[in-house]
N, C-alpha and C positions, 0 to 999 in steps of 0.2 A: 549488566546494564539493562534497565527497563525503559520502555517507551511509555510516555504519559498519554493518557486518553486525550483526544483533541478537545479544545475548549468548547467548540460548537459541534454537537453530535449530529451526524447526517445519517439518515436511514438508508441502508443499502440492502437490497434483497439478497438472500442466500445465493441465488443463481448468479447474480451480477458479481458478488464477492468471489465466488468460485472462479469466474472468468478472470477477474483481476489477480486472484491468487496464482492462477496459471501463468499469467504474464510476469508477475513478480518472481515466481519460482524459476522461470526460464531466464530472466535477467540475472538472478542470483547464481544459477548454475553456469551461466556464461562466464562469470568472473570478470566482466568488463568494468565493473564499478563497485565501489563501496555502497552497500545497500542503504546507508544513511542519506545517500543522494537520490533515493528512489522517489521521494515526493516531488522533487524538482524534475526528475525524469518523466513522471506522470504528467506534470504540468506542461513540459516541453513537447510531449509526444501525443497527448490526448486532450480533447476539448473538455476540460472539467474545472471546477472551482478549486481554489486552494484548500478550502475546508473538506471538499470531497476527496482530494488527493491525500490529505492527512488521515481521514477516516479509513480509506482503503488501506493505506500503509499500516495504520494501527491495527486494523482487523487482521491483516496478513501476519503481523508480528505475533499476534495471539495464537496463531496456528502452531507456534513452536513451544508453547507452554506445556508443561507436563501435567 
């Protein structure tokens, strides 16, 4: 299953994305939730826009591509 690129692209610096990748990797490794809920988790736990949360999640999923 592939994740579609967000409709509105948000620019996120490499350093900021690395920080978010670490948060999402920790969440994934904890096994506490299905990662398709990660966008809502970002919205519930951090002060960011829905578009920003989608972009962060999309960018994170691309780290698993070969």
